[in-house]
N, C-alpha and C positions, 0 to 999 in steps of 0.2 A: 524533298517531300515535306509539305506543310504538316505540322503536327509531330514531326519526328523528334522534336525536343522533348516531348512527353515520354517517349520510349527511352531517351537518354536519361531523363529524370529518374525513371525506374532503375536503370543501371546504376546511377549515382547513389540511390538509396541502398542498393546492395553493397556498393563499394564502401559506403559509410558504415553500414552494419558490420562488415567484416573487418575493416581496417581500424576504425575508432572504437566501435562497440564490442569487438571480439565476439560477435554473434554470428555463428555459422549458418543460421537460417537465411542470412543475406546472400548465400551462394545461389539460392533460387533466383533472386533478382539479378545477380551478376550473370548467370547463365542466360537468362532471358535477354539482357542487354547485349551480351556478346553475339547472340544469334541475330539480333537486329543490326548490329554493326556490320556483320557479314552481309546481311540482306541489303543494307544501304551502303554498300562499299563504294558506290559512285557518288554518294552524297557527303563529301568532305569527311570521310571516316578518319582521316589523319588528324583533323582538328579535334574530333571527338576523343581520339586516343591520347593526344597531347594534353587536352584538358583533364582527362581521367588520371593521367600520370601525375599532373600537377596537384590535383585534388588528393590523390593517394599520398603523395609526399607531404602535403600540408597537414592532413589528418594524422599521419604517423608522427610528424613533428609536434603537433598540438598534444597528442597523447603522451609523448615523452615528457613534455613540459608539465602536463597535469600530474603525471606519476612521479615527478621529481621530488616532491616533499617526502615520499616514502623512504628516501635515503636518510632522513633525519629521525627515523623511528628510534625511540630510546625507552628502555624500561626504567631508567633512573631519570629524575627530573634534571632538565638542562635549561640554562638561562636563554630566553628568547624575548624578542621585542615584536609586538604585533600592532597593527592598526585596526581600529574598529570604528563603526559608525552606528548610531542608535537606530537608524533606519533598517539595519540588518541584524540587530541584536534585541534581545528581550531581557529585561531585568525584573525578576520576581522573587520576593522573599530574600533579597540581598544576594541572589544567584544570577549570574550572567551567562546566557547561552545565545549562540548565533553564529554569524559568519565573521571571520577576521581575515586580515591579509598580512602575509609576511612582509616586513618592512622593506626588505631589499628587493625581492622579485615581484612583489604585489600579487603573490599566488594566494587564492582563497583557501581557507581552512576552516574547520569547525572549532569553536572555542567554548570551553566550559570552565567557569570559575565558581567554586562552591560558596565563597564568602567574600563579599565586598564590604569595606568599611563605609560608614555613613558619608565620609568626605569623598571617597572614590565614587560612590553611587551618585552623589549630587553633581560632581564634576562631569560625569558621563551624561547625565540627564539634562544638564543645563547648557552644555556646549553643542551648538549646531555645527558640527564639522567632524573631521576625523580626530580620534583620540588615540594616543600612543600608550599602550600598556606593556609592562614588562614584568617578568617573574620567572620562577622555575617551573617549566611545563613538562609534563609527560606527553610524549608524542606517540599517538596510537593510530593504527590503521582503522578506518571506519569498518566495523564488522559487517559481514554479510548476514543474510537471514539465518536465524538460529533454528528454523523449522522448514521443512519442505512446504512449498507453495505459499510461504509467508511473504509479506511485503519486504523487499530487499533494500535496506537503507544504503548499502554500499553502492548499488547500481543507481539508485535515485540521486545520490550526491555526486557520483562520478559523472552523471549526465550534466551536472552543474559545475563540473570542473573541480570538485572537492574530493579528496581521498584520505585526508588525515584529520584527526581531532587533537587539539592541544588542550590538555586538562591540568588544572591546578587547584589547590585549596584556596590560595589567596594571592593577590598581586603585590609585587614589590613597589611598583611605581605606576602612577597614572598621570599623564600630562597632555595638554593640548598639542595638536600637531599644527604647526604654523606653515602655511603654504603661500606662495606668492600669487597675487591676483592675476588671473588670466592663464595660469598654468593648468595642465591637465587635471591635477589633483583638485584644483580650485573648482573647475567646472563639474567634476564628479561630485564634490561635496555640495555644490549648489543644487544639482539635480536631486541628490539624496535628501537634502534639506527640504526641497519643495515637495517631494513625495511623502516625507515624514509629516509635514504640515497637513497635507491632504488627508493622510490616514488618520491623524489625530482629529481633524475636523469631522471626518466620517464617524470616528469613534464616539463623538458626542451625540450622534443620532440615537433614537430609540432602537432597541435591539432588532426588531424585525426589519425595519427600514434600513438599518445599517448593513445587515448581512446582504440583503438584495442589492443595495446600492454599490457596495464594495465589489461584489461579484459581477454584476451586470455592467456597471459603468467603469470601474477601475480595472477590472480583470484581476483583482487581488482576492484570493480565497483565504480567509482566516483559518487558523489551525483547527478551531472548534466547529467549522462550518458543516462538515460531513456528519459530525455527531449530533448536531442540533437540527439538521435537515435530512433526516433519514428518508423522508418521502421523495424529495428531489433526487437523492442518490439512487434509490431503488428503481425509480421510474426512468432513469437515464437522461433526465433533463440537464444534469450537470455537463454531460458530454456534448450536448448539442449547443450549449450556450457558452460556458467558460472556455471550452477547448476550440470551438469552431470559429472564434474571432468575431462573435456577435457584436462586441463592443466597438470594433473597428468599423464595421459596416454602419452601425448606428451613428458613429461620429461623422463618417463621410457623408451619409445621407443628410444629416442635420446641417453640416457646414455648407454642403452644396446648395441646399434650399436657401440658406441665408445669403450666400454669394449671388445667387440668381436674383433674389429680391433686391440686392444692392446694385444689380445690373453690371456686375463685373464681366469683363471679356473672358472668353473661354480659356485663353492662355494664362491670364492673370489668376483665374480661379484654380487652374490645375497646379500652377507653381505654388500658390498659397496652400493648397491641400497637401502637396508634397512636403512642404516645410512643416505643416502640422503633423504629418505622419512621422517625420524624423523626431520632432519634439516629443510626440506621444510615445514613441518607442523608447527614447532615452528615459522618459519619465516612468514608464511601466516596464523597464527592461527585465525585472525579476520574474514577470509573468511570461514564462517561456511559451505557453500555449498561444500567445498573441503573435509570435514571430512570423509564422507563415502568413497570417492574415495581413500584417503590416507590409511584408515584402510583396505579397500579391497585389495589394492596392497601389503600392509604389511603382511596381512594374507597369500596371495599367496606365497610371498617370503619366509616367515617362514616355511610354509608347505614344500616347496622345499628344504630348508636348512636342516630341521629335517626329511625329507623323510616321511612326513605324507601324506597319501592318503585321500583326501577329495574331493568330487565332488563340482561342482559350487553351488549347492543348500545349502550344509552345510556351505560353505564359506560365502554365502550370510547371512545365519542365524547368524553366528559368527560375521560378520560385523555389523549387526543390534545391537547385544548386546553390542559390544565394542563401537560403535559410540555413542549410547545413554548413555553409561556409561561415556564417555569422555565429551560429550555435551548433558546433559539431556534435554535442551530446543530446541533441533534441530527440533522436530516435531511441535513446536509452530509457525514455519515460513513456508510460502508457498514453499520456495526453498528447505527446508529440506524434506518436504512431497514429492515434485516432484523427488528429487534425489533417494529416496527409490522406488517410483513407477517405474521410468525408469529402475533402476537396476533390479527390480523384473521382469519386462516385458522382459528384455534382457535374462533372464534365459531360456525363452521358445521360443525365436524367432531367436536364434543365427544362425541356419542353413538355414534360409530363404534367398532369394536373397536380395541384399542391398536395392533395392527400396521397397520391402515388409517390411523390417525391419523399414524403416522410416515411412511407413504407420501405422504399428502396434504401434510404439512409439507414434505417434500422437493420435491414438485411445486410448492408455493406459492413457494418461494424459488429454484427452478431458473432462471427468466428473469433474476433479478438476479445469481445466481451466474455465469451465462454473460456477463452484461453486465460484471461486475467481474473474473472469473477466466478466462473464455473456454474453460473445459473442464469436463467432468463424467466421473466414474468410476462405472460401474454398480455396482461393489463398494461404493460409499458408501451406496447404498440398503440393501443387505443388511447392511452394517456397522451402520447406524443401527438397523435392526430388531433386531439381536442385542445391540449394545453399549449402547443406551440403557437397557434394563432392568438390564444389568450395572452401569452407572454408578450408576443410582439406588439399587439394592438391595445392591450389593457395594462398589464403589469408594468412594462417599461414606462409608458406615459405616467402612470400613477407614481412610480418611483421618482421620476423627474419632477413631478409636481410636489412630492414630499420634500425633495431636496430644496426646491425653490422656496417652499413655505417655511422650511427651517432656516434658510438663509435670510429671509426678510422678517423672521420673528413671529410668524403665524403658527404658534406651537399647537393650538387647538386642532388645526387642519393636519399638522404633522402627526399628532398623536392619533387622530382618526384614521389616517392612512396606515400608520403602524399597526393598529388593531385589525384593520382589514387584511394586511399582509400576514399577520400571525394567524388569523382565521383561515386564510387561504392555505397556509402551511399545514394546519391541522387537517384540512380536507385532503391534501396530498398524502399525509401520513395514513389517513383512513383508507384511501384508494390503494396505497402500497401494501396494506395489510390484507387486501382481499385474497381469498384462496386461489390456488392455481399456480403458485410459484414452482418452477421446474428446476431442480438441482440436477444439472446435466453432467457435471464432472469436467475434468481437464482433458481435451482431446489429445491423443498421441500426436507426436510431431508430424509424421507423414500424413496423417489424416487432416491435421490442421492445414498443411500446405495444400492438400487437395480441396478442402472446403474453401480456402481463399481463392484458388484458381477458378473453381466453378462459379463462385459468387461473382467475381469480376467479369468472367465470361458472360454470365447472364446479364449483368448490368450493361455490358457493351452491346450485346446482340439481342437481348430480350427474347430469347428462344425458349418456348415452353418446355421443350425436351430437356434443356439445361436446368430449368426449374425443378422438373421431376427428378433429374439426376442429383440435384442439390439436396432435395428432401430425402432421397434415398441414402445419400452420403451421411446426412445427419443421423438418420436412423441406424445406419451401420456403425457410426462412431459411438452413439449412445450404447448400443449393444456390446461393442468391444470393451468400453469402459467398465461395464457391469461384469462381464465374464472374466476380466483381468483381476478382479478383487480376490486375491488369494487370502487364505487364513493368515492372520498376522497379529502381532502385538506391537504397539507403538507407544513409546514414552515421550510425550510431548513436552517440549521445554517451555514452561510457563513461569520461569524465574523461580523464586523461592516458594514452590508449591508443587502440587501433584495434579496430573491429568494423564490417564492411560487409556488408549483406545484398543479394543480387541475385536477382531473379526473371528468368530468362533467356528469350530469345525462344522457345525450344523447350519452355518450361514447367518446366524443371528449376530447382531451388533451390540456392543456394550462399551460404555464409557465409565471409567472409574475416577471420580472427582473431576472438577472443572477448573481448578486453580483459583487464584485470587491474591490480592495484595492488601496489606495493611495500609490504612489511610488515617492520617492524623490532621485534624483541623480542616477537613474538607466538608463542603455542604453536600446535599443529596445529589444534585446535578453533577458535581465534580466526581463523586464516587461512582455514579452510573457511567459517566464518560470514561473513567479509568477502567471500569469493569468491561465495557465494550471493547476497549483497546486490548486489555489483557487477555480476553477470551478469543481474540481473533486467530491465533495459531491453531486452536482447537477447531473452530468453525471452518476455517479455510482448508484444513486437512480433510475434514469430513466431506465438504462440498467438492473438493478436487477429486475425491474418490467416488463421487456420485451418490453419496449417502443422503437420501431424502429425509429419513427419520431414524431414530434409535429404538431398539427393543428395550434396552436396560440402561439406566443411569444409576450407578452405585455411588452413594455419598458415604464415605467411610466414617466420618465424624464431622463435628460442627466447626472446626477451626477455619478461619477466613482463608488461609492459603490453600484450602481444599474445596470450599464451597462459596467463596466470596464472589465468584463470577456467575453464580447460579441464575440470577434474574436476567442477566445479559444473555446467557446461553439459551434459556427457555423462551426468550423473546424471539430467537431465531430458529429454534429447533423443536420439533415435536418428539416427545418421548412416550413410549407405551407404559413403562413401569419405572418408578423411582424407588430404589432400594435403599433403606436406611437401617441403622442398628436399632434394636428394640429400645424404646424409651425416647428416641430422638424425634419421633413423628409429630410431637407437639411443638416443635420449633417453628416460630412464626415465619421464618425465611422460606419455608418449604411450600407455602400455599399462596394463592392470589396471583398466580402467573397467567399470562395470556394463553400459553399452551400448558395447562395444568395436567400433569400426568397422574396416574394412579400411584398412591404411596403404599409401599409394602415394607413391613418390618421383618427383619430376619435375626436368627440366632444360630449358634453353632450346630452343626450336623444337618442343617437344611441343604437341599439341592436347589439352586436357582433355576438351572436348566441342565440339559445333558452336558456332563463334563465339568460342571462348576459346583464345588462344595464350599459351604461357609464354615470356616475354621474358628471364627470369633465374631462377636462376643458370646460368652456363655452365660450372660446375665443381662438383666434389664438395667440400662444406665441412662445417661443424659446427653450422650454425644461427646464425652471427653476423650482424651487420647487413649485412656485405658479401655474405652468402650468401642474402639475402632473395629470396623469390619475387616476381617482377613479372609482371603479367598485362595482356594487351590483350583487352578484352571488347567484342564487337560485338553490340549489342542490336537492330540494324536501325534503330531510331529514334534511337540515340545510341551513341557509342563511349566506352569508359571505360578509363583506365589506372590501375592500382594498383601501387605499388612497395614497399610495406612500409617498411623503414628503409634501403633501398638507398642507398649513397653516390654521390657524383658520378662516381667511377671506374667504378662499375657502370653508371651512366647512359650514360657514354661507350661502354662495350662494347655496350650495347643499340643505340646509334645506328650503330655500325659494322656490326652483324650484321643489322639490320632497317631496311627502308625504310618507316618509319611515316608514315601520312597524318595530317592534322590531326585532333585528337581533340576530342570534345565536353566531356568531364569528366576532369580530371586530379586525382587525389588526391595531394597533395604528400607526398614521401617524408620519413620521420623527423619527422612532425608539424610540418613547416614549418621544419626546422632548416637552417642555412646550409651544413651538410655535404651536403645534397641539393639537388635542383631547380636545377641549373646553368643559366646563361643560354643555353647552346647547346641544352640539353634542352628548355627552355621554348620557345625560338625554333623548333625543329624541330616540336614537337607543336602549337604555336599553339592552345592550348586555349581554348574559350569560357568555361569555368568552372573555377576551381581551388578545391579543398576542403582545409581544414585541420582535422584531427582532433587536438585537444589538450585539456588540462585548463584550467579557468578559473583564472587567476592562478597558472599552474604555475611551479615554481621554475627551470625551464630557459629561460624567456623565449620559448617557442615561441608563435607563429611568429616567426622572426627578421626584423628590419627589412630586411636585405639581400634576403631572398627576396620580401617584400611589394613592395619597390621594383622588382625585376625584373619581377614580374607587372604592376604598374601601368604600367611602361614599355611593355609589350605590350598594354595595355588589356584585361587579363583580369579578368573578374568574380570576386571573391574572397568565399567564404563560410566562416565559422569556427564550429565547434561551441561554443567558449566563449561566443560572442555569440548564436548562433541555436539552440543545442541540436541535436536531430536534424534532419538535412537529407535531404529525400526528393524524388527525381525519378521521375516516372511517365509511361508512354506514354499518349497520348490518342487515337492513331490517325492514319493518314496521315502518319507520320513526325514528328508533333508530340509535344511533351511538356510537362508541367506541373511546377512546383516549389513546395514549401512547407517550412516549418520549424516546430519545435515551440513555441518560446518565444513566438510570436505567433499560434499557432493550436492550441487545445486541443480534442481530440476528446472 
């Protein structure tokens, strides 16, 4: 049956998710594929089964090879020799970070060197080829996400075949790697050198033109791109261009036009295009989002050369098998998932008007966008309808003209185009800030599967009843997300800082502090970029739980590790009231935000809302540690005390002014410092659980041993964010509660 390879492709996706990705959601695809195998039992099902078993064995073997470096994990530094190439590494402030290869098995690993000597730095930067570095490395497993719903670096790097990080303070030796001309290593170095030259050439472009050119033409997305192009990200244009293989289609259309002008024969043209695709893939092999597009175009060309008649469904199925054979970890990443979803949707909607195609593309990826980003902006649909043609017929030609003008030295034209692109970027940012953004939340797994099935059923059959059912399922999913939000207290891991989320017994929401990191020698843009990244664990947790806005934001005092992320947070979230200690309201950082909340000052003995009493400060201060807000929170099922960075003198004043009962959860003051959490304070509160919010391997030594000993003497259960990641306590009913933490439980 023609088109049956598409069904087999769906089965292969499930097989890859289960065997290589260890993602049991793939069982849905496997079940679908098995049913089709039974249905098409007369259509060479033995071949299908044989190929499936071969793929299963291949992926299990590749997985074992990828996981092999975990055998070398060591707490103590061990001598290792690694190969690096500047195309995959970054040197900044004498620090080296990037991808390296084990010299024996050529297995990719992450490398981190804290200090390079001037001689070592010059050798690496000047040598166009592989460099051999050796030293005493600590070998660590790449850590999973430290917070629920956070970006998972372990899964991201596993998708690229990397599971370990080699870390050292300094290198013992750096020397050039000599390889024979024509060998595999020589060809690899030649390709990486060429790519490095191209990236360096693009880096010389003005900022606006450079980012658009690298992303749209090379398929290379710089690390800073998402931070500097918030409009593109929020409107979903990144997904439609960087991920869907727009660059490959542009390259093929342009070269086909040139070949026809040269009057090449069809067979010559196709062979030439096939060769170009192979070179392009080798050149841009780090851009995994281009894999499917390159393989699909190659399959089409080969079928034309060999005069093999396959419909678009069969080509899609073959593309799936080949893509996942070349890059087994492609489906471990969000970009890889979207590229297959978009291409599958394109099979069924190609005959629709262009505006309907855009609508259906957005409908196809909506369940996965909600699964990964937890929100959707209605403006994104309109923006895609209007901006996709603008990109295709205006922005891309302008970028090409800008590249050409830069190449021939017409810098006045280059700068003019750069200014136009920067102005266009600002317009996109203004559009993205329009009201109406819907924070939906993360769909439960079963409902996510149902949304996916109904969505693709509608794309295939275009039945209005299915569309009504899909809308109803979205409504049901949103309702379930909201009613599942039990009263809870969550200690978010923001490194060496504080951020605590509470869902109160009366249904109100509160965030106490937003975290922040100290920055030295950074300009304003770098500080804002760091704050956006640092505050993401807080924002993603709120959005995953369907929290559209907050009732209260409590800022305990003015230290950077408590309020440094304030601007980045308020750029994303609306807050009804910002609570600060008396005397801190004049702080300049508290005003001038896009979502400016009402500022309310508090002192001891005030009640913020039902169940929340302010314990400190009892004086007007300026936001120092001694002026910190301390709260007693009664959640009915548990009582919680939060003290910011309040010192022992402040704790003594609380004990004199309040007759506090035994508490369930005590968040230790000042990240577990010995300047807080006095023996008398702990004895009076007699907590069941003590929480330490601090950074992993922080330079302050928090929590201090004296504090831990005081708690152990009172037999208090201690949990620390450096060891557990995010800590979450949730009500289960009838006064009972449950507890879990992120590093041993990934959603």
